[in-house]
N, C-alpha and C positions, 0 to 999 in steps of 0.2 A: 208040602203040607197036604194031608188028606182033608178034604173039605169037611167031611163028617166029624173027624176027630179034632181038627184044629192043630194038629201036630206037624212040625216040619219033617219032611222026608229026611233031610240031613242038614248039618251045619258044618261045612268043610273049611278047614284052615289052609290058607295058601299065602305065601309071602307077597307075591305081586299078582294081582288079578287083572287081566286084560279083557275088557268088554268090547266085543266087536272084532271082526276079522277082515276088514278092508285092507288096502295097501298100507295105511298108516299103522294100524294095530299089528299087522303081521310083522312089519319091520321092527316095531318096538320089541316084539317078542324075540326076534333074531338078535337085536343089539343087546337086550338085557341078558340073554343067554351068553353071548360072547363076552359080556362084562362081568360074568361070574355070578349072576342071579339065576340059580338053577330051579328054585321052587316057584315055578310059573304055571299059570293056567289061563287058557283062552276060553272064554264063554261066549258063544255066538249062536244066532239063529241058524246059521249054516255057512259053510265056506263058499258056497256058490250063490250066496245072497248078498245084499248090500249094493251100494252104488259102484264101488271101484271095479268090481268084476262084471257088472252088467250095464255099463254105460260107455259112451264114446261119442265120436263125431266123425265127420268126413275125414279128418286128419287130427286125431286127438293129440294135443300138445303137452310136452313136458318141458318146463322152463328151467334153465340151468345157466351157470356161468359160461361165457363163451370159451370154446375150446378149439378154435380153428382160425386160420388166417392170421393177418397182421393187425386185426382190429383190437385196440387196447381195451382191456376189461380188468376188473378187480372186484373183490367182495364189497369194498366200499362203494364203488360205482354202481354195482347191482343193488345195494341197499338204498342208494339215493333214488333209484328207479322206483323201488317199493314205496319210499316215503313220499315221492312226488305224486303218488296216487291219492294221497290225502287221508288224514285220520289214521295214521299208522304209527305205532310205537317204534322209535328208532332202534332201540336195542334188539327188538324182535326181528326187525328188518335185517340188521347186520348178522344176527345168528343164522337166519335163513340163507342169506347170501354166502356166509363163510362156510356153512355146511354143504353147500350145493354140490361142489365137485366130488366130495367124499360120498355123498348119497347117490349121485348119478353113477359114479364108477362102480359102486357096489351092485347096482342093478345090471350094469354091463357085465360084471364078473358072474352074476347069477345067470346070465344068458339072454337078457332082454336085448333083442337085436337092433339097437339104435345104429343108424347108418354112419359109416365113416369112410374116408377116401383111402386110397392105396397107401398113404403115409400114416394112417391112423388118426387123422384129424376128424373129430366128431362135428360134422357140419351142422349149421343152424340156419334158421330163417327168422324173419321178424314176425311177431305175433302182436295182438292188440296191446296198446300201452307199453310197447317195447321199443326203445331207441336203438338197440343193437340186435344182432342176429343170434339171440340166445336160445331160441326155441328149437326143439327137435321132436320127432315122432316116429312111430313104427307103423302108422296107419290108423284106421278107425278104432282099434282096440288096444291102445297103449296101456291103459290102467289094468285091463283084463290080463294082459300078458305079465305085467308086474305082479299081479296077485298070484297067478299060477306059478311063477318062479319062486315067489316068497312062500307059498304054501308048501312047495317041495322042500324048500330049505328048512322050514319049521318042522316038517316031518323028519327030515334027516337029523335034525338036532334033538329030536325026541321031546319037543315041547307038547304037553298034552292039550288037546282041544276037545271041549265039551260042546257038541252041536245040539240043536233043537232046544235051546234055552233063550228065553226072552227076559231081559232084566226089567223089573218093574219097580224097583226102589233102591236107592243108594242108602247105605247105613252110615250113621255118624255117631261119634261120641265127643264129649268135651275133653279137651286137653289143656294143659297150662298155657299153651300158646294160642288157644282158641279151638274152634270146631275143626275136627278132622274126619276124613272119610275112613271107614273101617270095613268096607265090604259092600255086598249087594244081595238083594233078594231077587230070585229069578223063578220063572215058571217053566217046567219041563214039558215034554210032549204029551205027558199023561195028564196035564193040567194040575200037577202038584207043585208046591213051592219048595225050592231049595235055597239055602243060604250059604254065602261064602264070606268068611271072616278073613280080612286081608290087611297086611301092613300098608300096602300101596294099591291104589286102583288107577289103572290107565283106562280112560274113557275114550274109546275110539268108535263112536256110534254114528258118525257121518252127519250130514246136514238135515234140515227139517223138512224132508220130502213129504212126510205124512200130513203136513199142515195145510196143503193147498189142494183145491179141486183141480186146477189147471197146473200140472206139474210135469217137468221133464225128467224128474227122478224116476228110476225104474220102479215098477209096481211092488217089487219085493222089498223095497227100502222104505222105511217109515221114519227113522231117526228117533233120538231119545235125549235131546238136550233138556227136555222137561225134567228128567231125573235129577239133573244138577240144579236146575232152577228151583225145584221143590225144596231142596235142602239149603237154599239161600246162596248158592254159588254166584259170584259176580259175573256179569256178562259185559260184552263190549260191542258197540256198533251193530246192535241187532237190526236196526232198520235198513242197513246197507246190504241188499241182496241183488243178485243178477237175475233179470227176466229177459226172455227172448222167445222167438217163434220156434215151436217144436211140434212134432207130430203127436197125435193122440192115440191112434190104434196101437201103435208101438211107440212108447215115449222115447223120443230121440231128437236131439238138437239138429235143426236143419240149417247149419252154418256152412261156411266154406263153399265147396263146389255145388251143393244143393241149390244155393241162391246165385252163384256166379254164372250158371248156365241159363239164368233168366227164365224160370218157369212162368207160365201164365198163372195169375192169382185171381181166383174167383170166389164169390160167395153164393150160397143158395139158402132157401128156407130150410126148416128143420127136416122136411121130407126129401131134400135133395133137388127140389124144383126151383124155378125162377133164378136161373143162372145170371149173375152180373159180374162184370169186370169193374168192381166197385172202386178201385183205386184211381182209375183214369181221370175222373173229374177234378181231382185234387192236385194235379200236376199241370205245368204249362204245356207239356207235350208228351207224347208216348216215349220219346227219347229220354226225357228227364226221368220219368218213372223207371224205365228199364235200366238206366245207368245206376240209379239208387238201389234197385233190386240187386244188381250185381254187387254193389258196394256192401250191401247187407251181409254178403258172404263172410267178409272178414271184419265187419263192424257189427257182429251178431248181437251182442247184448244191447238191449234198449239203453240208449245213452241220452241223458237230458241235454247234452251239448250238441246233439245231432238230430234234434226233433223238427225244428222249423225248416221245412223244405229239403231235409236230408234223409238219410236212410232210416233213422229211428221214427220218422213220421209214419212209416209203414206199420210199425208196432202199434202206434196210436190208433190207426184206422182199423187194423185187424182186431184190436181189443174192443173198439167201439162196435164193430160189426157183430162180434160174438157175444160179449158180455152185456151189451146194452141193447142191441137190436135183436138179440137172440137168434141170429142167423149162423150158418156154418161157413167156415172159410177153408179153401182147398188150394193146394199147389197142383197144377196140371202140367205134367211133363210131356203130354202127348201132342200138344200144339202150342204155337206161339200166341202171345197176347195180341190184341188188336193194334195194328200199326207197327209191329216189331220188325226191326231189321238190324242185323249186326253192324251195318254201315252207319246207322244212326247213333250208336253208342258213343259216349265220350272216349277219348283216346285211351285212358287208363283201362277201361273195360274192354274195348275192342282189341287193343294190342295184346292184352293178357290172354284173351281167348284165342286170338290168331297164333300167338307164340306157343300156346299150349296145344295147338292142333285141334281146338274145339270149335270147328266151323260148321258143324252139322246143321241140317235144316230145321230140326225140332229140338226142344230142350232135352228130350231123352237121348237123342243122338249126340248132343254135345256132352251130356253127362257120361255117356258110355265112352266117349273119346278122352275125357279128362280124368275120370275117376270111376271105372267100372265097379270097383269094390263098394261104392256108395249105392249102386243098384242092387248088388247081391246081398248087401246088408239087410235091406228091406225084404228081399225075396226070401231070406231065411225065416222071416216072420210072416210069410204068406201074403206079402204086398208086392204086386207087380207094377212098378212105376211106368212100364211101357204101355199098360192097358187101363190103369185105374188111377183116380185122383188120390192125393194124400191130404187127409184132413189135419189142419193145424190150428193152433191158438197161441197166444202169448202166455208162456208158462214160467213158473219158478224154476230156477236152475242151480243156483249156488248162493249160499249165505256168506258174504264176505265177513260179516260179524260172527259172533259166537261167544263162547265162554272166555273169560279174561284169565289168561295165564301169564306167568312171569317169563323171564328169559330161558328158564329150564322147562317151560310148558307146565309148571305146577300152578294150580288154581291160586289166584291172588288172595283168596280168603278162606279156602277150605284145604287144610293141610293134607298131604299125601294123596290128593286127587290130581291126576294129570290128564286134562283134556287135550287130545291130539287129533289131527286131521281136520275135516271141515267143521267139527264141533268147536274147535278152537278159533276164536276171533282174532287172528293175527293180521288179516287183510283189512283194508279200509274202503274208501269210496271206489277206487279202481284197482285192479291188479292185472299184471300181464297175463295173457292167456297161458295156462299150464302152470302158473305159480303155485296153485293149490297142491298139485302132485309133488312138487319140490318140497313145499312146507311140510306135508305129511311124512315124507321120508326123512327129512332133517330132524323132525320131532323125535323119531326113534332114537337117534344118537343123543339128543339133549336129555330125554327122559332117562335113558340108560346111564348117562354120565352122572346125573343127579342122584339117582337111586343107588347106584353102585358105590358112590363115594360118600353119600350122606345118610341114606336110608337102608343100608344093607342089613342092619341088625333087626331085632324084633322089639319094638317098644309098645305095641298094642296090648292093652289089657283084654285078654280073650273073654273074660267073663262079661265085661261091658259090651263087647262086640256081639256075643251070643245073646245077651239080654236084648240088645237092639234088634237082632234078627227075629227073636220070638215076638217082640212087641209089634214089629212090622208085619209079621205073619198073621197074628191075631187080628190086627186092624184090617188087613186085606181080606181075611175070612169074613169078617163082619160086613165089609163093603160088598163082597160077592153075594152074601145072603140077602142084602137089601135089593140087589139087582134081580133076584129071582121074582120079585113082584113089580119090576119096572115096566112102564108102558113103552119106553123107547128102547130099541135094540142098539147093540153096540155099533152096527153099521149106520143107523140113522144118526146116532150121536156124532160119529166121526164125520159124516157127510155135512152135518150142520156146521161144525167148526171149520171144515175145509172150505165150504162155500163162503163163510164169513171172511176168511183170510184172503181168498181170491178176489172177493168183491172190495174189501177195504184195505187189505195189507199187501197188495201186489204192487205193480209199478205205477198205477194211477191212484193218487191219494188226495183226499180232501180233508182239511182240518175241520170243516163244519160237520162232516159225517163221522169223524174218527171217535169223538167222545161217545156217540151212540153205539158204535161198534164195540168199544171197550166195555160199556155197561152190559151189552148183550153177552159178551164173552164171559164176564164174571158171573152173570146170572146163569149161564149154562153150566159153568163149573160148580157153582153152589148147588144147582139142581142135580148134577151128576154125583156129587159127593153125598147128597142127602138120599137120593133114590137109586143110585147105581144105574146100570144099563143091562138089558136082557141079553142073555147068551145061552146057547144050546150046546150041551156036550162039553167034554173036557178040552177039545181042540179050540174052543172059543174063549176059554178062561183068560189066556194070555192077551187076546185082542181086547176083551173087556177091560182088563187091568191097564193095558197100554193107553186106553183112552184117557185115563186120569192124568198122566204126564203130558199127553198131547194137548188136552184141553187147557191145562195150566199154562203150558208153553205158549199156546196161541194168544192167550190173554196177556201174558207178559210181553210178547212181541208187539201186540197192538198198543199196549201202554207205552212201550219205548218209541214206537212210531209217533204216537200222539205227542209225547214229550218233545221229540225232535221238531215236529211241526209247530208246536207252541212256542219254541224258542226261535222260530224263523229261519231254519236252515235252508228252506226252499228246495228247489229241484236239483238233485245231484245224483250221480251214478245212474242207476236204472229207475230211480224214483222221480216221477213226474207229479208235481204238486199243483193242483188247480187252485187258482186264486183270481177272484173277480177283478183285482187291480193289476194282474199280471199281463204278460205279453200274449196277444192273440196268436193261436197256432195257425189258423186258416180262416178266411172269410166265410167259407161254406160251413164251418163248424159252429159258428155262433158264439155268443158271449160266455157260455158255460165253459168253453175250452180256452182258458187263458192260463198261462204257465207262470208260476211264481219263480223269480230268478233265484239262483243260488247265492247265499251269503258265504263267500269264499273264506271268511275268517274261521269258519268251523273246520276247514281243512287242517288247521293246526291243532285241533282238539279231537278227543275221542269221547263218545257217549257211553257212560258207565251206568249199568242198570242192575239193580238187585231187588229181589222179591223177598220180603220178610213174611209173606203169607198172602192168602187171597185178597186182592184189592189193596195190598200194602206194597206197592212197587215204587221204587225211587230211581229216578234217572237224572243224571247231571253231567255236564260237559267238564272234562278235565283236559288240561293242556297235554298234548302228546309229548312223550319223551323224545328228545332229539337224538340224532345219531351219536353214539358215544365217541368221545375223543380218546382213542386208545393209545396206550404207550407200547409201541412195537419194538422194544429193545430186547434182543434175544437173551442176553445175559440176565435180564430181570424176569422175563416170562418163564425161562427154563426152571428155576427153582420153585416158582409158584405152581407150575404144572406138576413137578415131581412130588411136591408136598400135598397135592390135592387142593390147594387153595383156590384154584381157578373154578372148582366145582361148587364153591360155597355160594 
């Protein structure tokens, strides 16, 4: 759309539109093409942007069905692990487990170098919340290599990719079966609006990284779940996110060996003075603290079950130091903490380091011995761990909740909309580390199966879709014009909502404060809609418009969190709920730091949230669907498969 004329630059017709180009979206394109859907288009900010290609950890994990040794495993057993995490739909768990081997071997065939032994067994290790050795990795950048291989495959297959586009609105029409998605409105690099009318929309926009001030998501990733929330798409388990300690100068999770080598953890004032080893007073001995620091390596996410005297108490103290005392926290690899000795560590930590040959005198020496790539990863971003401290905070890292999809990853209440990847809420309270990468890859097969067998034709009334596009464009134009007179810039608008989410919607939560946060969130959204936000030049048009869905999303998230607190779910996953009647965390913290216990009955339910408009958000608990009792008789399944009945 030319802002002066109010006209769309174009309204393009495509059978299946894919928004986003992370690992999930790319594989969906590959599988749709292989399934005979050739009229495809990927719309993305850029193939080198987003979380999948810009994130990792010391050993980024991919979770899969066990493929080595004599350890018994099966899709049903893997699905039980997912369900055991709590608040998980059983049919989705089984679909993710059943598709695991197919998705993993596809990546192997694309050339992702997952390690195997001389007999071809793809070896595994245990990750968090994993009873078996299902995890694998290629090092710090597993998802980045997945993306690069998938990008090459997409190019080979001739799937068109339109880069430099930011989706700012999903388009809908009414159908006999209810509301359906019919395309999207996007802003191009010139600040003009383009529309895409589509029979199907695959929404692969990642997690809500742009909602938090303290975020482990890469800076180039913002997320766009708000696009779906704005059209009333149902969501599931929005309050269930993972939070943990991550670096700030270069957003990166400091899990695994970063903590296992036991760095010194200190805080300073805002100017970097007044150095304190602030954790020591809260532990019975230095040995206890340093053992828990080691354990934080593979107990990385803040975990309500490991708070009192265990590794996640470190998260509490780091958060208190940064968010409440307004000090800065650092990992120091140049020297050991006060009273540190390898000999004082508990056997689990001491033996691990000894067997790994990590017996160096200083943390940097041990890190160099156990994982030199962890050092070079920061060096690539101008941070020398051998000479400078690493500033950290407790950051948002992954939303286990998201949009509610069925067993084919189609939205439960918006037809022809397929949320996949992190934006799909298939995980519950806990998930095995790396399960998200598996879920995103399996989703590509599920979406392709449903579209190829049920939605391969064209049922969309193009006139209605084009009308929806022009209506959305005119409304966006009017909003942008209001922003020309706004007092608040788009940067200030976004910072306001991000700070609110980090203060109220992160891992430390208070029912008493949440109602106020919700009211503030909707007040900001109403102000934003009425006044817009100031932006300069065409390159800021997309950022200004993006604030609308972000602001709406953060209000819906806070509403869902408030609803969960009001029902008494208590502390679970990474969420620590403060309650004056709860269990005290530590004598030195005082009465304000009492933890509400979890009501485990909610592990059998999922929280369903739907927004019908600003301030009109409804959340309620539904019983989780159990694992399906499947009939695995070959002679029965065969004709169902051949007839396409299994895709219904």
